[in-house]
C-alpha positions in Angstrom: -29.5 -11.0 -42.6 -26.4 -13.0 -42.5 -24.3 -9.8 -42.5 -26.2 -8.0 -39.9 -25.3 -11.0 -37.7 -21.5 -11.0 -38.5 -21.4 -7.1 -37.3 -23.3 -7.5 -34.3 -21.4 -10.4 -33.0 -17.7 -8.4 -34.1 -19.4 -5.2 -32.2 -20.2 -7.2 -29.1 -16.6 -8.9 -29.1 -14.8 -5.5 -30.0 -16.9 -4.4 -26.6 -16.2 -7.4 -24.5 -12.1 -6.8 -25.4 -12.2 -2.9 -24.6 -14.0 -4.0 -21.4 -11.6 -6.6 -20.8 -8.7 -4.4 -21.1 -10.2 -1.0 -19.6 -10.4 -3.6 -16.5 -6.6 -3.9 -15.5 -6.2 -0.1 -14.8 -8.9 0.2 -13.3 -8.3 -2.3 -10.6 -5.3 -1.3 -10.1 -6.3 2.5 -8.9 -8.8 0.4 -6.2 -6.1 -2.1 -3.9 -3.6 0.4 -2.2 -0.7 -0.9 0.0 -1.9 -1.1 3.4 -1.5 -2.6 6.7 -4.0 -5.0 7.6 -2.9 -5.9 11.1 -0.2 -4.8 13.8 2.7 -7.3 13.6 3.7 -8.7 17.2 7.1 -7.0 17.9 9.6 -7.0 20.9 11.6 -3.0 20.9 14.6 -4.6 20.3 13.3 -4.4 16.9 14.5 -0.4 16.9 17.8 -1.2 16.7 17.2 -2.4 12.7 14.8 0.2 11.8 16.7 2.3 9.0 13.1 4.3 8.3 9.7 4.7 8.8 6.2 5.9 7.3 2.7 6.6 8.8 -0.4 4.9 7.0 -4.0 6.8 7.8 -7.7 5.8 8.1 -8.1 7.4 4.7 -9.2 5.7 1.4 -8.6 2.1 2.3 -6.8 1.6 4.5 -8.7 1.1 7.9 -6.2 1.2 11.2 -3.6 3.7 11.5 0.0 2.1 12.0 3.2 2.9 11.6 5.5 1.0 8.5 8.4 0.4 9.8 11.0 -0.1 7.4 14.1 -2.5 8.5 17.7 -2.7 7.3 17.0 -5.4 4.8 14.6 -4.1 2.8 11.6 -5.5 5.2 8.6 -4.0 6.6 7.0 -4.0 9.5 3.3 -2.5 10.6 3.2 -1.9 14.0 0.5 0.5 16.5 1.6 4.0 16.8 0.6 3.7 20.4 2.7 2.1 21.6 5.1 4.1 24.2 8.1 3.4 22.1 7.3 4.4 18.7 7.2 8.6 18.8 10.6 8.4 20.4 11.9 6.1 17.3 10.1 8.7 15.5 11.3 11.8 16.4 15.4 9.8 16.5 15.2 9.6 12.6 13.4 12.5 11.7 16.6 14.2 13.2 18.6 11.6 11.8 17.6 12.1 8.5 17.2 16.5 9.4 21.3 16.0 9.8 21.8 14.4 6.6 20.5 16.6 4.1 
C-alpha cells in the first residue's frame, strides 16, 4: 500500500513538473509585439525616422499602426491615417530601394 502511494505521488509530481516546463513555451507564442495605442507625435519627428513596419489588425494586435524606427533605436507607434505618414513611407521605400 505504501509503495502504491509513493508511486502515485511520483506520477503527480512528474506531471506537475512536465506542465510547468511546457507552460513558458505555450505562453511565449501567445504574446505579440503590438502597439496598444498611438503616440502623440509632431510631424517634425520625420527627420529622425530611419525605418518603419506596418502593424495590421490580425492576430493579437487590435489597432492598425505604423511603427516608426528612430535613429536612437527607439520605436514609436503612430496612426497610419495621419496625412504625413504615407509620404514618409514612400520616401523610406525609395531610399531603401536605392541603397539595396
